[in-house]
C-alpha positions as CSV (number, residue, x, y, z in Angstrom):
1,M,39.9,18.0,-41.3
2,D,41.0,19.2,-44.6
3,R,44.0,17.5,-46.3
4,F,46.4,20.0,-44.8
5,C,45.0,19.5,-41.2
6,Q,44.4,23.2,-40.9
7,R,40.6,23.5,-40.8
8,V,38.7,21.2,-38.5
9,F,35.0,20.7,-38.9
10,M,33.0,19.0,-36.2
11,D,29.4,17.9,-35.8
12,S,27.5,15.7,-33.3
13,L,24.4,13.5,-33.4
14,N,22.5,12.2,-30.4
15,V,21.2,8.7,-30.9
16,R,18.6,7.3,-28.5
17,V,18.0,3.6,-28.6
18,T,14.7,2.5,-27.3
19,S,12.3,-0.4,-27.7
20,T,8.6,-1.1,-27.6
21,P,7.2,-0.3,-24.2
22,F,6.4,-3.1,-21.8
23,I,3.9,-3.3,-18.9
24,N,2.9,-6.1,-16.5
25,L,-0.2,-5.6,-14.3
26,G,0.5,-8.9,-12.5
27,N,-1.5,-12.1,-12.1
28,D,-5.3,-12.1,-11.8
29,T,-6.2,-11.5,-8.2
30,M,-8.8,-11.9,-5.5
31,M,-9.5,-9.0,-3.2
32,C,-11.7,-8.6,-0.1
33,I,-14.8,-6.5,-0.4
34,G,-14.0,-2.9,0.6
35,E,-10.3,-3.1,-0.4
36,T,-8.8,-1.1,-3.2
37,L,-6.2,-2.4,-5.7
38,R,-3.9,0.2,-7.2
39,L,-2.8,-0.8,-10.7
40,R,0.3,1.0,-11.9
41,A,1.4,1.7,-15.5
42,D,4.8,3.0,-14.9
43,G,8.2,2.0,-16.3
44,S,10.8,3.0,-18.7
45,N,10.1,3.9,-22.3
46,I,6.5,4.8,-21.6
47,T,5.3,8.1,-23.0
48,R,1.5,7.7,-22.9
49,V,-1.0,5.5,-21.0
50,L,-4.6,4.5,-21.8
51,W,-6.7,2.5,-19.3
52,S,-9.8,0.5,-20.3
53,D,-12.0,3.1,-18.6
54,G,-10.5,5.9,-20.8
55,S,-8.3,7.4,-18.1
56,T,-4.7,8.3,-18.9
57,G,-3.0,8.6,-15.5
58,P,-0.1,6.5,-14.3
59,F,-2.4,4.4,-12.0
60,L,-6.0,3.1,-11.7
61,D,-7.7,2.4,-8.4
62,V,-9.9,-0.8,-8.7
63,T,-12.8,-1.2,-6.2
64,K,-15.1,-3.5,-8.3
65,A,-14.7,-6.9,-9.9
66,G,-13.9,-6.9,-13.5
67,T,-11.2,-7.2,-16.2
68,Y,-9.0,-4.1,-16.5
69,S,-6.6,-3.4,-19.3
70,V,-3.9,-0.8,-20.0
71,T,-2.1,0.1,-23.2
72,V,1.2,1.9,-23.0
73,F,2.7,3.8,-25.9
74,N,6.0,5.3,-27.0
75,D,7.6,6.2,-30.4
76,C,8.2,2.6,-31.2
77,G,4.7,1.2,-30.7
78,S,2.4,0.0,-27.9
79,Y,1.9,-2.9,-25.5
80,T,-1.3,-4.0,-23.8
81,D,-1.8,-6.1,-20.6
82,Q,-4.9,-7.0,-18.6
83,I,-5.8,-8.3,-15.2
84,T,-9.0,-9.8,-13.8
85,V,-9.9,-8.8,-10.3
86,D,-12.6,-10.6,-8.3
87,Y,-14.0,-9.6,-4.9
88,T,-15.1,-11.8,-2.0
89,Q,-16.3,-11.4,1.6
90,C,-13.2,-12.1,3.7
91,D,-12.7,-13.2,7.3
92,P,-11.0,-10.3,9.1
93,K,-8.0,-12.3,10.4
94,P,-6.3,-9.2,11.9
95,T,-2.5,-9.4,12.1
96,F,-0.3,-7.1,14.2
97,P,3.3,-5.9,14.0
98,N,5.4,-6.7,17.0
99,A,7.1,-3.3,17.0
100,F,6.5,0.3,15.8
101,S,8.3,3.6,15.9
102,P,6.0,6.5,16.7
103,N,8.6,9.2,15.8
104,N,6.6,11.2,13.2
105,D,8.8,10.2,10.3
106,G,5.8,9.1,8.3
107,R,6.7,5.4,8.5
108,N,5.4,3.0,11.0
109,D,4.1,5.8,13.3
110,F,0.9,4.0,14.4
111,F,0.2,0.6,16.0
112,R,-2.9,-1.0,14.4
113,P,-3.9,-4.3,12.9
114,V,-3.8,-5.2,9.2
115,V,-7.3,-6.3,8.5
116,R,-8.9,-8.0,5.5
117,G,-12.6,-7.9,5.9
118,P,-15.2,-6.3,8.1
119,M,-14.9,-6.0,11.9
120,Y,-17.7,-5.1,14.2
121,E,-17.5,-3.7,17.8
122,Y,-13.8,-3.3,17.5
123,E,-11.9,-2.3,20.6
124,L,-8.1,-2.2,20.9
125,R,-6.7,-1.7,24.4
126,I,-3.0,-1.0,25.2
127,F,-1.6,-1.6,28.7
128,N,1.7,-0.5,30.3
129,R,3.8,-2.9,32.4
130,W,1.8,-2.1,35.5
131,G,-1.5,-3.1,33.8
132,E,-2.7,0.5,33.5
133,L,-4.9,1.1,30.4
134,I,-3.1,3.7,28.4
135,Y,-5.1,3.5,25.1
136,L,-8.6,2.5,24.0
137,G,-9.4,2.7,20.3
138,R,-12.6,1.8,18.5
139,D,-11.4,2.6,14.9
140,S,-9.2,0.0,13.3
141,K,-7.9,2.5,10.7
142,K,-6.5,5.0,13.3
143,G,-4.4,3.0,15.7
144,W,-2.3,4.0,18.7
145,D,0.2,6.8,18.2
146,G,2.5,5.8,21.1
147,R,1.2,8.5,23.4
148,Y,-0.4,8.4,26.8
149,Q,-2.1,11.6,28.2
150,G,-0.6,13.6,25.4
151,Q,3.0,12.5,26.1
152,P,5.1,10.0,24.2
153,V,5.5,6.7,26.1
154,G,8.9,5.3,26.8
155,V,10.7,2.7,24.8
156,G,9.6,-0.7,25.9
157,T,7.1,-3.5,25.6
158,Y,3.3,-2.9,25.9
159,V,0.5,-5.5,26.1
160,W,-2.4,-5.1,23.7
161,W,-5.9,-6.7,23.8
162,L,-8.3,-6.7,20.8
163,T,-11.9,-7.6,20.9
164,Y,-14.1,-7.7,17.8
165,K,-16.9,-9.5,16.1
166,K,-16.9,-11.0,12.6
167,M,-20.7,-10.5,12.3
168,P,-22.8,-7.6,13.7
169,N,-24.5,-9.8,16.3
170,G,-21.8,-12.5,16.4
171,N,-19.7,-13.8,19.2
172,P,-16.8,-11.7,20.4
173,N,-13.3,-12.7,19.4
174,I,-10.3,-11.8,21.6
175,I,-6.7,-11.6,20.5
176,K,-3.8,-10.6,22.8
177,G,-0.2,-9.8,22.2
178,E,2.7,-7.5,22.9
179,V,4.2,-4.6,21.0
180,T,7.6,-2.9,21.4
181,V,7.8,0.8,21.1
182,I,11.1,1.9,19.5
183,R,12.2,5.4,18.7
């Protein structure tokens, strides 16, 4: 304002306070042969990413043993972190959920084991309450979609039976359990 308060002049200034970027790839880790570890370089205050292999995307998929590093940048500087990933042959040790919701919402739509390591001669059987075989699967990555003869099964509990081998010519392993279909 001038001294007579008749003319007012205004201006503005945007101030952005930021800091050096930070990234944490986590602790060194052991993976099973055949698994993929996705490293992520995302977070606040990051404007540019540079991985040890020269790529610049927000993530790096690791499939081989080694030490991987990432440097993240912004106007205030940079920060680097690294992780060592080792791979080993794992025992399959399949684990199963006790319920799933095959309602095509993109989440938990299939019943299948979580497996670390190779499985041979895999067969997953699902039975209804009358003991009728309603699903037979031979691919551990596909799983049961909650259908029988093309129609959704009813809400309820179903029995499953898994046979597999840890080695190509090994002895068969059998695991049994129950799964509840919810919608």
